[in-house]
N, C-alpha and C positions, 0 to 999 in steps of 0.2 A: 400739508404733507398728502392728502388724498390725491391732487391732481399729479405729485409726483410720482405718487404709488400707479396712478393710471397709465402715465408716460411710460413710467419704466417697465410695466407690466408687459404695454406694446412692443416694446423695445425687445422684451423676452421671446414675447411671439415670432416676432420678425425675425430674430436671430436664430432661434430654434428653426424656422422653416425653411432660411438658406442654409443652415447646416445638414437639414434631412436633403434637399435638392444636392450639395457638394458630396454628401455620402451615398447618394445614390448613382450621378454622374459617374464619382471617380471607381466607385464598384464596377460597374459597365466598360470601364475605358483598361481595366486590368485585361490581360491574355489570358484566353482559353474559353470555354462554353461551362456554364453552370450545367450543362446537361450532360456534362462527360464525366461529373463523378457519380451518376447513374448508369452508365455503360462501362462495357469491355471492350478490350481492345479489338475484338471480333463482331462490332455491331455489325447489322445490318442497317441500310438507310432507314429500311420501316422501323426500326427500334429508334435511330437516332431520332426519325421526326416525333415519335411517342414521346421519347425522351423529352425533347426541345419543349412540345404542347403541355406536357405535365410541367415543366416549371415556370411556361409562360416565356421561353426564349422566342418562340416564333410571333410575338407581338411585337410589335414597335415601341421602342423606348418611352414615347409619352405614354401609349395605353399602360404599359408596365407601371409606371412613376403613377398616372390617376390610379391605377388599381391600389397600388400600395399606399398611397396617399392615403385613400377612403378608407382603407384597414387603418391606419394610425387614428382617425379621425374616430373610431369606434372603440380603441386602445388595444388593438389586433396589431400584433406582431407577425400574421403569417404563420406558416409551418414548414417543420424542417424539411429540406428537398431528402434527407440521408435518411433521418428516423418518422419521417412525416407526423412527428408529434409537434404540437403547437410550441412556439418558441416562448411566450411568454411565460407558462410555469415552468419551462427549464431555467429560464434567466432568473424568475423569483426563487427557485431553489440556491442558485449560484448566490445571491445576494447573500442569504442567509451567511456566506461566510467573508465576501468583500468587505459590506456594510459592518460588521463587529471588526475586523482588520483595520479599515478606513480609521473609523472611529475611535478604537486604542490605542494607535501608533499616534492619533492627530492629536488626542490628548495628552499623551507620554510626549510628544513633541514640546506641547505647549508649556507642560511644568518644566522640562530640561531647559528650554529656550529661554523663558522669564527667569528662571533662577541663574543663568550661565551670563545672559545678558545683564542684567541689573548687576552681577559681580563686577562683568568683564568693565562695565561703564564707571560704577562708585569707584573701582578700585582699577581705574586703568593706570597708577602711578604703579601698581604692583607687580610683582613679579608672576603672579597666577592670575592677575586681569589683563596681561598682555599674553599670556599661555592661553588663556581661552579664546582669547582674541583670534590669534595665528591658528588654532585648530579649528575654529568654525569657518574661517578663508578656507582654510583646507579642506573641509567637508563638503564644501557644496562641490567642488569639483570631481569628488570621488564617486562613483555606479552605484547606483541602489543593487544590482545583482551583485558587485565587487564586495559591498560589506556584508551579503546573505552567505556568500561561499564564506568569509571568513567566520564568522559567525559560526556556520555548521563546522568548520573545522574545528573550531575550539571546541563549542558546547557539546556536539552531538558526536564526532569521532575522537577527539581528545579526552574530554571530561563525561563525556556520555550522560550529560545530565539530560538532556531534551530531545525529542525526536526531530530526525532531520527533515522529514518530510511529510505529508500524508494529513489525512483529517478523518476524523472517526466516520465508520460508513454510516452510523443512527444519527449524525450530526450532533445536535445539541443535547441530545435525549442523557450524556454522562456530558457535563458541563466541565467538569475537573480534566477530562482528555480531551475537549476540545479547546480550553484553555493552555493548555500543556502543545498542542499543536501550533495554536496562536504564537506564542511567545518568541520564538527567536524570528518570525516574518515580523512581528509589531515591533521587536527592538530594533529590527533592520531598518525597516522606515521611519523611526522615529528618532532615529542617528542623523539620519541623512536629511530629513525633514528640519529636525531640529537645527541644523548648521545654519541654516540658510536665515532661520527664524530670529536666530538668537543675534542674525546682524542687526536685524531691524530691529529689534528691542535694543539693543546696546545703542544703535544709533537715537533712536528716541530718548534714551533717560541721559543720553550725553546732550540733546536739545534743550530739556528741562533742567537738568543740573547747572548749564549757561544762561538759563533765562532770566530775562529782569524782573518778571515777578517772583522769582524764587528767591533771588537774592532780597527784595521788599519785604517778602513774610520773612528770612531770616534777620531783616533790619528792624523790626518790630518785635523780634524776641522769638519767634517762633523757634523750637528746635530743628537740627537739620532733618531727622527722620519726619518730626510733623509737618512740616514745610514741604516735602517731598512727598506725603501722605497725602495732606487737604489739598495742596494747590496742584502738584505734578503728577501724581497719579491719571486722572482723568486726560491730561493735555498731553502726557506721553500715549495714554491708550490711543487715542485718534490714529497716528498714523500705523499703530501695530494691526489696530480693526479693519481698517484698511487693504492690509494686505492678507488678514485672519484667511479672506474667503479665497483668497487664488491661491495661499497654502495647502488650505483644506481640499481644492480641487485638484493641487498636483498630490498630496497625499494618497487619494483614491485613484489616481491614476498610476502611482506609486506602488501602490496595494495591489492593482492588476499585473503590474510587471513581475513584482517579486512573488506572486501566486504561481508562475512557472518554474521558479528555483525552488520554492518548496512542495510543487505539486499539490497544491492546495486547490481543489474544485470551484474556484470561484469565476468571474468571470473572466480573469486572464486566460485558464485554460480552455474554458469554453470557446473564446477568440479564437486562440491561435489553434485549435482542433477545425473549427468552423472554417479558416483561413486554407489548410492544408487541404478539405475535402472541397473545396469551393463550393460551401455550404451557404449562398447568399441572405436567405431568409434567418440565419442563426447570428452572420455577420454584422447584417444590418439590425436587427434586432440591441445585438450587444451596443453597437455604435449609437444607436438611438437613446439607447436607456442612460449610457456615459455620458453625451451631449447631454441631454437633459438634467440629470444630478451635475454637471459642472455649471452650468446656466442657473439653476435655481441656486445652488451655493454663490455664486457672483451675485444675485438677485437679493439675497436674504441678507450678504456683507453689506452690499451697497445701502439697506434699507436699515441696517445697523450702525453702521457708520453717520448717520442722519440721527440718529435716537440718541447717540451717547454726542454728537458733537452739534449744538446749537447755532453754531456760527452757521452752519448748514444748512440751516432751518430758514435762516433770517436769510440769507441770501437767495431763496428760494423764492422767499416771498417778497424781497424787491424787485425781481425780475418778472413778477405778475404785473 
């Protein structure tokens, strides 16, 4: 297991470095000069040169990348071109909204998908099993922002039960108000994410129900529920765990998108504002943190899969 962890960690570092290069290069390929965010329409050539020197646009791309990479090694994301404030404290404050939103949405999606997937598989010959399967298929194609708009129309505008947007200015000082503000965004992301996850749970359950080892357990006198619990749960969990990392990363990215729908002060609104202002340090900071989160989720997902499935550990040992 240790050799695998070392190889997987090396792959994580290489992937992160390649992603950083891609982020830096693609931002520089966008039209416009980042120094324009600091200039007025009537700026003089001297003011333009001073602004370019301030943001580093007067240096070569290689020199800019070397400086930025050195900052990343020191865990320094730079300073905003617009506010001149450090990027990392701003991102840390925004994560206080994005991370709870992601985790709560993923937890709710997991509960919904496990129940719906098991019911649709075990009762696949009943009308409600077919209905759940059909709804999950349809839910995969539904845009997350459209679900958010529908929920706002129903629960905020129509019933007036929950706030339609915003977040308390004192953040989590009043948890009840914060949770009320996150309720609709959490439900929005969870409904969309649970649609695809339900399909994986259903497929894994159907494979278990049709397996030879489950029939053998039933033939030896075990009841259906007992055989499914003792012999099918772990085998059925392996393919689901393999996809959970991807789904959690997708939930995180979905939460970033939904934040703009509900006007939440998370990473999504920060990224959108930074793009509008051509604030490269803020854009790069949000993308770096988001990329790192997604890569770490994939890393721990792979490790968890090998801890659950002993066959993978055996295959790894055989290849050494």
